[in-house]
All heavy atoms as TSV, in Angstrom:
chain	resi	resn	atom	element	x	y	z
A	1	MET	N	N	119.183	71.304	116.792
A	1	MET	CA	C	117.974	72.084	116.753
A	1	MET	C	C	117.309	72.006	115.385
A	1	MET	O	O	116.423	72.786	115.087
A	1	MET	CB	C	118.283	73.534	117.101
A	1	MET	CG	C	118.804	73.725	118.510
A	1	MET	SD	S	117.630	73.250	119.774
A	1	MET	CE	C	116.673	74.710	119.905
A	2	ALA	N	N	117.767	71.099	114.548
A	2	ALA	CA	C	117.153	70.954	113.225
A	2	ALA	C	C	115.724	70.440	113.379
A	2	ALA	O	O	115.430	69.610	114.228
A	2	ALA	CB	C	117.963	70.004	112.368
A	3	CYS	N	N	114.840	70.985	112.561
A	3	CYS	CA	C	113.457	70.528	112.546
A	3	CYS	C	C	112.931	70.678	111.120
A	3	CYS	O	O	113.614	71.207	110.247
A	3	CYS	CB	C	112.602	71.274	113.555
A	3	CYS	SG	S	112.700	73.049	113.462
A	4	TYR	N	N	111.742	70.175	110.891
A	4	TYR	CA	C	111.180	70.244	109.550
A	4	TYR	C	C	110.580	71.622	109.302
A	4	TYR	O	O	109.750	72.094	110.056
A	4	TYR	CB	C	110.139	69.142	109.345
A	4	TYR	CG	C	110.795	67.796	109.164
A	4	TYR	CD1	C	110.968	66.937	110.236
A	4	TYR	CD2	C	111.272	67.421	107.921
A	4	TYR	CE1	C	111.601	65.719	110.080
A	4	TYR	CE2	C	111.911	66.199	107.746
A	4	TYR	CZ	C	112.066	65.352	108.827
A	4	TYR	OH	O	112.705	64.157	108.669
A	5	ASN	N	N	111.057	72.278	108.250
A	5	ASN	CA	C	110.574	73.588	107.835
A	5	ASN	C	C	110.047	73.476	106.420
A	5	ASN	O	O	110.511	72.650	105.638
A	5	ASN	CB	C	111.701	74.623	107.901
A	5	ASN	CG	C	112.186	74.843	109.310
A	5	ASN	OD1	O	111.445	75.279	110.160
A	5	ASN	ND2	N	113.436	74.503	109.578
A	6	HIS	N	N	109.089	74.333	106.081
A	6	HIS	CA	C	108.493	74.263	104.745
A	6	HIS	C	C	109.271	75.119	103.750
A	6	HIS	O	O	109.581	76.269	104.004
A	6	HIS	CB	C	107.035	74.726	104.775
A	6	HIS	CG	C	106.384	74.658	103.436
A	6	HIS	ND1	N	106.030	73.458	102.857
A	6	HIS	CD2	C	106.066	75.611	102.546
A	6	HIS	CE1	C	105.498	73.693	101.681
A	6	HIS	NE2	N	105.514	75.013	101.469
A	7	SER	N	N	109.596	74.530	102.619
A	7	SER	CA	C	110.211	75.240	101.501
A	7	SER	C	C	109.209	75.260	100.356
A	7	SER	O	O	108.637	74.218	100.025
A	7	SER	CB	C	111.492	74.515	101.065
A	7	SER	OG	O	111.896	74.965	99.778
A	8	SER	N	N	109.000	76.417	99.755
A	8	SER	CA	C	108.030	76.502	98.667
A	8	SER	C	C	108.473	75.717	97.438
A	8	SER	O	O	107.658	75.336	96.616
A	8	SER	CB	C	107.775	77.965	98.296
A	8	SER	OG	O	108.985	78.575	97.904
A	9	THR	N	N	109.764	75.433	97.320
A	9	THR	CA	C	110.255	74.686	96.158
A	9	THR	C	C	110.524	73.208	96.449
A	9	THR	O	O	110.472	72.395	95.546
A	9	THR	CB	C	111.552	75.318	95.611
A	9	THR	OG1	O	112.528	75.349	96.655
A	9	THR	CG2	C	111.290	76.720	95.110
A	10	MET	N	N	110.805	72.865	97.715
A	10	MET	CA	C	111.187	71.484	98.022
A	10	MET	C	C	110.269	70.800	99.026
A	10	MET	O	O	110.542	69.687	99.444
A	10	MET	CB	C	112.632	71.448	98.540
A	10	MET	CG	C	113.621	71.973	97.521
A	10	MET	SD	S	115.373	71.801	97.938
A	10	MET	CE	C	115.495	72.378	99.584
A	11	GLY	N	N	109.198	71.471	99.466
A	11	GLY	CA	C	108.302	70.874	100.453
A	11	GLY	C	C	108.891	70.960	101.847
A	11	GLY	O	O	109.646	71.869	102.162
A	12	ASN	N	N	108.583	70.006	102.707
A	12	ASN	CA	C	109.112	69.987	104.067
A	12	ASN	C	C	110.516	69.399	104.063
A	12	ASN	O	O	110.735	68.296	103.563
A	12	ASN	CB	C	108.206	69.184	104.987
A	12	ASN	CG	C	106.915	69.913	105.275
A	12	ASN	OD1	O	106.867	71.127	105.199
A	12	ASN	ND2	N	105.870	69.176	105.594
A	13	ILE	N	N	111.463	70.150	104.624
A	13	ILE	CA	C	112.847	69.693	104.669
A	13	ILE	C	C	113.396	69.846	106.085
A	13	ILE	O	O	113.011	70.750	106.823
A	13	ILE	CB	C	113.735	70.475	103.676
A	13	ILE	CG1	C	113.675	71.980	103.946
A	13	ILE	CG2	C	113.359	70.176	102.246
A	13	ILE	CD1	C	114.685	72.779	103.172
A	14	LEU	N	N	114.301	68.955	106.441
A	14	LEU	CA	C	114.976	69.022	107.737
A	14	LEU	C	C	116.051	70.104	107.645
A	14	LEU	O	O	116.963	70.024	106.815
A	14	LEU	CB	C	115.585	67.668	108.089
A	14	LEU	CG	C	116.194	67.543	109.471
A	14	LEU	CD1	C	115.135	67.755	110.547
A	14	LEU	CD2	C	116.839	66.176	109.641
A	15	SER	N	N	115.921	71.141	108.456
A	15	SER	CA	C	116.859	72.257	108.368
A	15	SER	C	C	116.875	73.049	109.671
A	15	SER	O	O	116.086	72.806	110.570
A	15	SER	CB	C	116.465	73.179	107.212
A	15	SER	OG	O	115.168	73.700	107.424
A	16	HIS	N	N	117.798	73.997	109.752
A	16	HIS	CA	C	117.863	74.923	110.872
A	16	HIS	C	C	117.062	76.171	110.518
A	16	HIS	O	O	116.904	76.516	109.357
A	16	HIS	CB	C	119.309	75.321	111.183
A	16	HIS	CG	C	120.127	74.190	111.703
A	16	HIS	ND1	N	119.974	73.686	112.971
A	16	HIS	CD2	C	121.095	73.461	111.127
A	16	HIS	CE1	C	120.823	72.685	113.155
A	16	HIS	NE2	N	121.515	72.533	112.043
A	17	ASP	N	N	116.585	76.862	111.515
A	17	ASP	CA	C	115.797	78.072	111.334
A	17	ASP	C	C	116.483	79.184	112.120
A	17	ASP	O	O	116.702	79.042	113.327
A	17	ASP	CB	C	114.379	77.823	111.853
A	17	ASP	CG	C	113.367	78.817	111.333
A	17	ASP	OD1	O	113.760	79.726	110.582
A	17	ASP	OD2	O	112.194	78.686	111.695
A	18	TYR	N	N	116.846	80.264	111.442
A	18	TYR	CA	C	117.577	81.357	112.083
A	18	TYR	C	C	116.791	82.654	112.055
A	18	TYR	O	O	116.008	82.905	111.146
A	18	TYR	CB	C	118.913	81.601	111.363
A	18	TYR	CG	C	119.899	80.473	111.518
A	18	TYR	CD1	C	120.031	79.504	110.530
A	18	TYR	CD2	C	120.690	80.380	112.644
A	18	TYR	CE1	C	120.934	78.471	110.672
A	18	TYR	CE2	C	121.602	79.338	112.794
A	18	TYR	CZ	C	121.722	78.397	111.796
A	18	TYR	OH	O	122.609	77.382	111.936
A	19	VAL	N	N	117.045	83.499	113.041
A	19	VAL	CA	C	116.572	84.876	113.054
A	19	VAL	C	C	117.822	85.722	112.852
A	19	VAL	O	O	118.813	85.547	113.560
A	19	VAL	CB	C	115.882	85.225	114.395
A	19	VAL	CG1	C	115.472	86.681	114.438
A	19	VAL	CG2	C	114.681	84.317	114.621
A	20	THR	N	N	117.792	86.615	111.867
A	20	THR	CA	C	118.982	87.400	111.533
A	20	THR	C	C	118.639	88.882	111.422
A	20	THR	O	O	117.485	89.271	111.380
A	20	THR	CB	C	119.588	86.950	110.182
A	20	THR	OG1	O	118.627	87.196	109.150
A	20	THR	CG2	C	119.963	85.499	110.203
A	21	SER	N	N	119.689	89.684	111.346
A	21	SER	CA	C	119.510	91.113	111.099
A	21	SER	C	C	120.447	91.543	109.981
A	21	SER	O	O	121.520	90.968	109.787
A	21	SER	CB	C	119.797	91.930	112.361
A	21	SER	OG	O	121.145	91.786	112.740
A	22	VAL	N	N	120.010	92.548	109.242
A	22	VAL	CA	C	120.813	93.138	108.169
A	22	VAL	C	C	120.692	94.651	108.300
A	22	VAL	O	O	119.595	95.189	108.464
A	22	VAL	CB	C	120.317	92.694	106.775
A	22	VAL	CG1	C	121.077	93.413	105.671
A	22	VAL	CG2	C	120.445	91.199	106.611
A	23	TYR	N	N	121.828	95.335	108.239
A	23	TYR	CA	C	121.849	96.789	108.308
A	23	TYR	C	C	122.072	97.320	106.899
A	23	TYR	O	O	122.944	96.847	106.187
A	23	TYR	CB	C	122.952	97.269	109.256
A	23	TYR	CG	C	122.807	96.662	110.625
A	23	TYR	CD1	C	123.598	95.596	111.031
A	23	TYR	CD2	C	121.834	97.134	111.499
A	23	TYR	CE1	C	123.435	95.027	112.277
A	23	TYR	CE2	C	121.667	96.567	112.753
A	23	TYR	CZ	C	122.482	95.511	113.127
A	23	TYR	OH	O	122.308	94.945	114.354
A	24	ARG	N	N	121.263	98.327	106.541
A	24	ARG	CA	C	121.339	98.840	105.185
A	24	ARG	C	C	121.428	100.355	105.200
A	24	ARG	O	O	120.700	101.032	105.917
A	24	ARG	CB	C	120.112	98.416	104.401
A	24	ARG	CG	C	120.133	98.883	102.982
A	24	ARG	CD	C	118.956	98.374	102.231
A	24	ARG	NE	N	118.995	98.978	100.910
A	24	ARG	CZ	C	117.987	99.043	100.107
A	24	ARG	NH1	N	116.835	98.538	100.462
A	24	ARG	NH2	N	118.107	99.598	98.939
A	25	ASN	N	N	122.328	100.880	104.377
A	25	ASN	CA	C	122.483	102.315	104.198
A	25	ASN	C	C	122.679	102.551	102.706
A	25	ASN	O	O	123.752	102.293	102.185
A	25	ASN	CB	C	123.678	102.831	104.998
A	25	ASN	CG	C	123.841	104.327	104.879
A	25	ASN	OD1	O	123.027	104.987	104.263
A	25	ASN	ND2	N	124.901	104.838	105.459
A	26	ASP	N	N	121.635	103.010	102.038
A	26	ASP	CA	C	121.641	103.163	100.582
A	26	ASP	C	C	121.985	101.834	99.922
A	26	ASP	O	O	121.242	100.887	100.044
A	26	ASP	CB	C	122.577	104.279	100.140
A	26	ASP	CG	C	122.064	105.653	100.562
A	26	ASP	OD1	O	120.833	105.839	100.578
A	26	ASP	OD2	O	122.894	106.523	100.871
A	27	GLN	N	N	123.131	101.740	99.272
A	27	GLN	CA	C	123.509	100.521	98.547
A	27	GLN	C	C	124.350	99.557	99.386
A	27	GLN	O	O	124.663	98.461	98.942
A	27	GLN	CB	C	124.277	100.891	97.271
A	27	GLN	CG	C	123.479	101.743	96.309
A	27	GLN	CD	C	122.199	101.074	95.853
A	27	GLN	OE1	O	122.183	99.883	95.575
A	27	GLN	NE2	N	121.113	101.833	95.796
A	28	ILE	N	N	124.733	99.957	100.574
A	28	ILE	CA	C	125.595	99.117	101.418
A	28	ILE	C	C	124.732	98.279	102.347
A	28	ILE	O	O	123.857	98.799	103.039
A	28	ILE	CB	C	126.566	99.988	102.244
A	28	ILE	CG1	C	127.459	100.807	101.307
A	28	ILE	CG2	C	127.398	99.117	103.177
A	28	ILE	CD1	C	128.268	101.850	102.030
A	29	LYS	N	N	124.998	96.968	102.369
A	29	LYS	CA	C	124.294	96.050	103.265
A	29	LYS	C	C	125.322	95.297	104.097
A	29	LYS	O	O	126.294	94.777	103.570
A	29	LYS	CB	C	123.454	95.055	102.478
A	29	LYS	CG	C	122.345	95.700	101.692
A	29	LYS	CD	C	121.606	94.685	100.868
A	29	LYS	CE	C	120.611	95.369	99.954
A	29	LYS	NZ	N	120.068	94.483	98.960
A	30	ILE	N	N	125.089	95.248	105.399
A	30	ILE	CA	C	126.008	94.569	106.313
A	30	ILE	C	C	125.216	93.557	107.131
A	30	ILE	O	O	124.198	93.898	107.726
A	30	ILE	CB	C	126.691	95.572	107.272
A	30	ILE	CG1	C	127.464	96.623	106.474
A	30	ILE	CG2	C	127.600	94.848	108.251
A	30	ILE	CD1	C	127.954	97.779	107.311
A	31	SER	N	N	125.693	92.318	107.145
A	31	SER	CA	C	125.053	91.294	107.967
A	31	SER	C	C	125.240	91.640	109.434
A	31	SER	O	O	126.292	92.116	109.846
A	31	SER	CB	C	125.669	89.922	107.697
A	31	SER	OG	O	125.427	89.557	106.376
A	32	GLY	N	N	124.211	91.378	110.202
A	32	GLY	CA	C	124.267	91.663	111.631
A	32	GLY	C	C	124.340	90.384	112.433
A	32	GLY	O	O	125.029	89.434	112.074
A	33	ASN	N	N	123.591	90.346	113.481
A	33	ASN	CA	C	123.566	89.223	114.407
A	33	ASN	C	C	122.757	88.054	113.833
A	33	ASN	O	O	121.937	88.227	112.946
A	33	ASN	CB	C	122.946	89.693	115.722
A	33	ASN	CG	C	123.374	88.874	116.901
A	33	ASN	OD1	O	123.742	87.722	116.761
A	33	ASN	ND2	N	123.310	89.465	118.073
A	34	ILE	N	N	122.994	86.881	114.366
A	34	ILE	CA	C	122.245	85.689	113.966
A	34	ILE	C	C	121.951	84.867	115.216
A	34	ILE	O	O	122.816	84.718	116.084
A	34	ILE	CB	C	123.023	84.864	112.922
A	34	ILE	CG1	C	122.210	83.667	112.455
A	34	ILE	CG2	C	124.372	84.425	113.452
A	34	ILE	CD1	C	122.792	82.940	111.265
A	35	LYS	N	N	120.725	84.382	115.315
A	35	LYS	CA	C	120.330	83.553	116.461
A	35	LYS	C	C	119.581	82.335	115.955
A	35	LYS	O	O	118.733	82.441	115.079
A	35	LYS	CB	C	119.460	84.349	117.429
A	35	LYS	CG	C	120.231	85.499	118.074
A	35	LYS	CD	C	119.520	86.024	119.266
A	35	LYS	CE	C	120.320	87.114	119.906
A	35	LYS	NZ	N	121.149	86.645	120.984
A	36	LEU	N	N	119.900	81.201	116.513
A	36	LEU	CA	C	119.263	79.949	116.133
A	36	LEU	C	C	117.917	79.817	116.830
A	36	LEU	O	O	117.823	79.978	118.045
A	36	LEU	CB	C	120.163	78.770	116.508
A	36	LEU	CG	C	119.648	77.373	116.194
A	36	LEU	CD1	C	119.457	77.179	114.694
A	36	LEU	CD2	C	120.618	76.321	116.732
A	37	TYR	N	N	116.883	79.554	116.046
A	37	TYR	CA	C	115.551	79.332	116.585
A	37	TYR	C	C	115.314	77.837	116.711
A	37	TYR	O	O	115.669	77.067	115.826
A	37	TYR	CB	C	114.489	79.943	115.664
A	37	TYR	CG	C	113.076	79.556	116.038
A	37	TYR	CD1	C	112.439	80.160	117.106
A	37	TYR	CD2	C	112.402	78.563	115.349
A	37	TYR	CE1	C	111.148	79.802	117.474
A	37	TYR	CE2	C	111.110	78.194	115.701
A	37	TYR	CZ	C	110.497	78.816	116.756
A	37	TYR	OH	O	109.236	78.443	117.112
A	38	GLY	N	N	114.714	77.432	117.810
A	38	GLY	CA	C	114.337	76.033	118.010
A	38	GLY	C	C	112.896	75.949	118.472
A	38	GLY	O	O	112.420	76.826	119.190
A	39	SER	N	N	112.207	74.925	118.049
A	39	SER	CA	C	110.814	74.749	118.463
A	39	SER	C	C	110.753	74.491	119.974
A	39	SER	O	O	111.742	74.107	120.601
A	39	SER	CB	C	110.184	73.578	117.714
A	39	SER	OG	O	110.784	72.364	118.110
A	40	LYS	N	N	109.591	74.710	120.543
A	40	LYS	CA	C	109.411	74.475	121.983
A	40	LYS	C	C	109.762	73.039	122.339
A	40	LYS	O	O	110.438	72.779	123.328
A	40	LYS	CB	C	107.977	74.802	122.397
A	40	LYS	CG	C	107.705	74.500	123.858
A	40	LYS	CD	C	106.893	75.581	124.500
A	40	LYS	CE	C	106.566	75.298	125.934
A	40	LYS	NZ	N	107.689	75.146	126.824
A	41	LYS	N	N	109.344	72.101	121.495
A	41	LYS	CA	C	109.615	70.683	121.746
A	41	LYS	C	C	111.121	70.405	121.767
A	41	LYS	O	O	111.621	69.739	122.675
A	41	LYS	CB	C	108.942	69.842	120.659
A	41	LYS	CG	C	109.150	68.368	120.797
A	41	LYS	CD	C	108.446	67.610	119.674
A	41	LYS	CE	C	108.766	66.140	119.715
A	41	LYS	NZ	N	108.156	65.400	118.611
A	42	LYS	N	N	111.851	70.932	120.788
A	42	LYS	CA	C	113.309	70.718	120.729
A	42	LYS	C	C	114.013	71.370	121.921
A	42	LYS	O	O	114.931	70.797	122.492
A	42	LYS	CB	C	113.889	71.273	119.424
A	42	LYS	CG	C	113.524	70.472	118.210
A	42	LYS	CD	C	114.348	69.224	118.128
A	42	LYS	CE	C	114.054	68.514	116.820
A	42	LYS	NZ	N	114.823	67.310	116.650
A	43	CYS	N	N	113.572	72.577	122.286
A	43	CYS	CA	C	114.179	73.261	123.433
A	43	CYS	C	C	113.940	72.477	124.716
A	43	CYS	O	O	114.847	72.328	125.537
A	43	CYS	CB	C	113.635	74.682	123.556
A	43	CYS	SG	S	114.228	75.801	122.272
A	44	ASP	N	N	112.716	71.959	124.892
A	44	ASP	CA	C	112.407	71.156	126.088
A	44	ASP	C	C	113.262	69.892	126.124
A	44	ASP	O	O	113.760	69.506	127.180
A	44	ASP	CB	C	110.923	70.788	126.120
A	44	ASP	CG	C	110.029	71.983	126.426
A	44	ASP	OD1	O	110.557	73.020	126.894
A	44	ASP	OD2	O	108.806	71.882	126.185
A	45	GLN	N	N	113.464	69.251	124.967
A	45	GLN	CA	C	114.287	68.034	124.907
A	45	GLN	C	C	115.732	68.324	125.300
A	45	GLN	O	O	116.387	67.510	125.932
A	45	GLN	CB	C	114.265	67.443	123.498
A	45	GLN	CG	C	112.976	66.775	123.109
A	45	GLN	CD	C	112.961	66.336	121.647
A	45	GLN	OE1	O	113.849	66.675	120.862
A	45	GLN	NE2	N	111.940	65.597	121.279
A	46	LYS	N	N	116.240	69.507	124.910
A	46	LYS	CA	C	117.637	69.869	125.187
A	46	LYS	C	C	117.787	70.658	126.488
A	46	LYS	O	O	118.878	71.099	126.825
A	46	LYS	CB	C	118.214	70.647	124.014
A	46	LYS	CG	C	118.275	69.815	122.739
A	46	LYS	CD	C	118.979	70.549	121.642
A	46	LYS	CE	C	119.072	69.724	120.392
A	46	LYS	NZ	N	119.980	68.615	120.470
A	47	ASN	N	N	116.652	70.848	127.182
A	47	ASN	CA	C	116.648	71.537	128.470
A	47	ASN	C	C	117.207	72.960	128.373
A	47	ASN	O	O	117.999	73.377	129.219
A	47	ASN	CB	C	117.400	70.708	129.527
A	47	ASN	CG	C	116.917	71.040	130.915
A	47	ASN	OD1	O	115.825	71.553	131.093
A	47	ASN	ND2	N	117.753	70.748	131.900
A	48	ILE	N	N	116.811	73.679	127.338
A	48	ILE	CA	C	117.197	75.082	127.190
A	48	ILE	C	C	115.928	75.930	127.084
A	48	ILE	O	O	114.896	75.435	126.646
A	48	ILE	CB	C	118.118	75.317	125.968
A	48	ILE	CG1	C	117.447	74.840	124.676
A	48	ILE	CG2	C	119.448	74.638	126.144
A	48	ILE	CD1	C	118.253	75.147	123.435
A	49	PRO	N	N	115.988	77.186	127.495
A	49	PRO	CA	C	114.783	78.018	127.468
A	49	PRO	C	C	114.285	78.253	126.037
A	49	PRO	O	O	115.078	78.553	125.150
A	49	PRO	CB	C	115.214	79.341	128.099
A	49	PRO	CG	C	116.603	79.188	128.548
A	49	PRO	CD	C	117.131	77.890	128.049
A	50	PHE	N	N	112.984	78.127	125.851
A	50	PHE	CA	C	112.374	78.385	124.549
A	50	PHE	C	C	112.154	79.878	124.386
A	50	PHE	O	O	111.721	80.558	125.305
A	50	PHE	CB	C	111.033	77.658	124.432
A	50	PHE	CG	C	110.224	78.083	123.241
A	50	PHE	CD1	C	110.588	77.679	121.970
A	50	PHE	CD2	C	109.113	78.899	123.388
A	50	PHE	CE1	C	109.862	78.079	120.856
A	50	PHE	CE2	C	108.367	79.304	122.296
A	50	PHE	CZ	C	108.745	78.889	121.022
A	51	LYS	N	N	112.487	80.411	123.193
A	51	LYS	CA	C	112.232	81.810	122.860
A	51	LYS	C	C	111.573	81.856	121.492
A	51	LYS	O	O	111.994	81.163	120.572
A	51	LYS	CB	C	113.538	82.605	122.826
A	51	LYS	CG	C	114.196	82.696	124.184
A	51	LYS	CD	C	115.483	83.468	124.120
A	51	LYS	CE	C	116.146	83.468	125.484
A	51	LYS	NZ	N	117.449	84.080	125.447
A	52	THR	N	N	110.536	82.686	121.395
A	52	THR	CA	C	109.867	82.843	120.111
A	52	THR	C	C	110.775	83.630	119.155
A	52	THR	O	O	111.763	84.243	119.573
A	52	THR	CB	C	108.544	83.610	120.274
A	52	THR	OG1	O	108.830	84.946	120.703
A	52	THR	CG2	C	107.615	82.922	121.271
A	53	LYS	N	N	110.402	83.637	117.873
A	53	LYS	CA	C	111.179	84.409	116.903
A	53	LYS	C	C	111.123	85.901	117.231
A	53	LYS	O	O	112.107	86.613	117.041
A	53	LYS	CB	C	110.665	84.147	115.487
A	53	LYS	CG	C	110.985	82.750	115.001
A	53	LYS	CD	C	110.458	82.526	113.603
A	53	LYS	CE	C	110.748	81.106	113.152
A	53	LYS	NZ	N	110.259	80.857	111.781
A	54	ILE	N	N	109.997	86.360	117.743
A	54	ILE	CA	C	109.881	87.771	118.120
A	54	ILE	C	C	110.801	88.086	119.298
A	54	ILE	O	O	111.470	89.126	119.315
A	54	ILE	CB	C	108.420	88.143	118.434
A	54	ILE	CG1	C	107.603	88.068	117.147
A	54	ILE	CG2	C	108.314	89.514	119.093
A	54	ILE	CD1	C	106.122	88.274	117.316
A	55	GLN	N	N	110.877	87.182	120.276
A	55	GLN	CA	C	111.787	87.396	121.408
A	55	GLN	C	C	113.241	87.430	120.935
A	55	GLN	O	O	114.028	88.261	121.402
A	55	GLN	CB	C	111.604	86.298	122.451
A	55	GLN	CG	C	110.298	86.410	123.215
A	55	GLN	CD	C	110.044	85.207	124.102
A	55	GLN	OE1	O	110.234	84.059	123.676
A	55	GLN	NE2	N	109.601	85.472	125.321
A	56	LEU	N	N	113.602	86.542	120.012
A	56	LEU	CA	C	114.966	86.538	119.476
A	56	LEU	C	C	115.244	87.825	118.710
A	56	LEU	O	O	116.335	88.400	118.815
A	56	LEU	CB	C	115.191	85.315	118.581
A	56	LEU	CG	C	115.159	83.963	119.294
A	56	LEU	CD1	C	115.205	82.829	118.281
A	56	LEU	CD2	C	116.295	83.838	120.287
A	57	SER	N	N	114.256	88.308	117.946
A	57	SER	CA	C	114.408	89.568	117.217
A	57	SER	C	C	114.631	90.735	118.178
A	57	SER	O	O	115.481	91.595	117.935
A	57	SER	CB	C	113.167	89.854	116.368
A	57	SER	OG	O	112.984	88.855	115.408
A	58	CYS	N	N	113.881	90.764	119.262
A	58	CYS	CA	C	114.036	91.820	120.271
A	58	CYS	C	C	115.423	91.776	120.904
A	58	CYS	O	O	116.036	92.825	121.156
A	58	CYS	CB	C	112.958	91.711	121.340
A	58	CYS	SG	S	111.315	92.157	120.746
A	59	GLU	N	N	115.950	90.577	121.143
A	59	GLU	CA	C	117.308	90.449	121.693
A	59	GLU	C	C	118.327	91.031	120.723
A	59	GLU	O	O	119.259	91.722	121.134
A	59	GLU	CB	C	117.638	88.984	121.976
A	59	GLU	CG	C	116.989	88.436	123.205
A	59	GLU	CD	C	117.391	86.990	123.473
A	59	GLU	OE1	O	118.253	86.432	122.754
A	59	GLU	OE2	O	116.822	86.411	124.415
A	60	ILE	N	N	118.162	90.737	119.435
A	60	ILE	CA	C	119.089	91.265	118.424
A	60	ILE	C	C	119.047	92.790	118.433
A	60	ILE	O	O	120.081	93.454	118.388
A	60	ILE	CB	C	118.758	90.694	117.028
A	60	ILE	CG1	C	119.149	89.211	116.954
A	60	ILE	CG2	C	119.470	91.483	115.928
A	60	ILE	CD1	C	118.720	88.507	115.685
A	61	ILE	N	N	117.852	93.359	118.498
A	61	ILE	CA	C	117.710	94.819	118.521
A	61	ILE	C	C	118.359	95.393	119.776
A	61	ILE	O	O	119.101	96.382	119.715
A	61	ILE	CB	C	116.224	95.225	118.441
A	61	ILE	CG1	C	115.682	94.882	117.057
A	61	ILE	CG2	C	116.037	96.708	118.762
A	61	ILE	CD1	C	114.177	94.943	116.945
A	62	ASP	N	N	118.124	94.769	120.933
A	62	ASP	CA	C	118.701	95.256	122.196
A	62	ASP	C	C	120.213	95.152	122.222
A	62	ASP	O	O	120.902	95.969	122.853
A	62	ASP	CB	C	118.114	94.488	123.378
A	62	ASP	CG	C	116.641	94.801	123.611
A	62	ASP	OD1	O	116.151	95.842	123.102
A	62	ASP	OD2	O	115.965	93.994	124.291
A	63	GLU	N	N	120.780	94.160	121.533
A	63	GLU	CA	C	122.242	93.973	121.510
A	63	GLU	C	C	122.939	94.853	120.480
A	63	GLU	O	O	124.163	94.931	120.464
A	63	GLU	CB	C	122.568	92.503	121.206
A	63	GLU	CG	C	122.153	91.549	122.309
A	63	GLU	CD	C	122.230	90.099	121.896
A	63	GLU	OE1	O	122.604	89.811	120.733
A	63	GLU	OE2	O	121.892	89.235	122.728
A	64	HIS	N	N	122.164	95.518	119.629
A	64	HIS	CA	C	122.760	96.323	118.564
A	64	HIS	C	C	123.574	97.482	119.124
A	64	HIS	O	O	123.130	98.201	120.008
A	64	HIS	CB	C	121.673	96.873	117.640
A	64	HIS	CG	C	122.184	97.882	116.668
A	64	HIS	ND1	N	123.005	97.543	115.623
A	64	HIS	CD2	C	122.026	99.224	116.599
A	64	HIS	CE1	C	123.313	98.630	114.943
A	64	HIS	NE2	N	122.737	99.654	115.517
A	65	GLU	N	N	124.782	97.643	118.590
A	65	GLU	CA	C	125.619	98.795	118.908
A	65	GLU	C	C	125.939	99.496	117.590
A	65	GLU	O	O	126.471	98.878	116.678
A	65	GLU	CB	C	126.908	98.349	119.593
A	65	GLU	CG	C	126.668	97.753	120.972
A	65	GLU	CD	C	127.966	97.376	121.673
A	65	GLU	OE1	O	129.027	97.913	121.290
A	65	GLU	OE2	O	127.899	96.564	122.584
A	66	PRO	N	N	125.592	100.767	117.470
A	66	PRO	CA	C	125.861	101.489	116.220
A	66	PRO	C	C	127.342	101.464	115.858
A	66	PRO	O	O	128.209	101.550	116.729
A	66	PRO	CB	C	125.402	102.914	116.521
A	66	PRO	CG	C	124.516	102.803	117.703
A	66	PRO	CD	C	124.974	101.607	118.470
A	67	LEU	N	N	127.621	101.337	114.553
A	67	LEU	CA	C	129.009	101.336	114.083
A	67	LEU	C	C	129.587	102.762	114.025
A	67	LEU	O	O	130.777	102.946	114.186
A	67	LEU	CB	C	129.090	100.678	112.705
A	67	LEU	CG	C	128.634	99.231	112.649
A	67	LEU	CD1	C	128.646	98.725	111.207
A	67	LEU	CD2	C	129.516	98.351	113.521
A	68	VAL	N	N	128.708	103.728	113.777
A	68	VAL	CA	C	129.129	105.138	113.745
A	68	VAL	C	C	128.041	105.973	114.417
A	68	VAL	O	O	126.919	105.526	114.572
A	68	VAL	CB	C	129.352	105.639	112.297
A	68	VAL	CG1	C	130.504	104.918	111.649
A	68	VAL	CG2	C	128.097	105.493	111.477
A	69	LYS	N	N	128.382	107.207	114.774
A	69	LYS	CA	C	127.388	108.106	115.372
A	69	LYS	C	C	126.630	108.815	114.285
A	69	LYS	O	O	127.114	109.111	113.249
A	69	LYS	CB	C	128.086	109.119	116.264
A	69	LYS	CG	C	128.643	108.481	117.510
A	69	LYS	CD	C	129.199	109.523	118.434
A	69	LYS	CE	C	129.711	108.866	119.707
A	69	LYS	NZ	N	130.192	109.811	120.681
C-alpha cells in the first residue's frame, strides 16, 4: 500500500500512510489504534474496499474501549 506522499523536508517520498489515535490525560500519552490508509487506486489494484481517512478515523473511534470508568 506504499504510495508517494509529500514530506516538507524531503519532497515526494514512497511511504506508507497511517491513521492513528493517541489518548492523553494530563502528562500521560498512550498510543491507540493504527490503520493503514491506501489510495483508491491501490485499493482497487489489491481488490480491497477503499476507505477515506475520515472513515478510518471513525472506525478507530467506534472501536475504542475505555481503559477505566
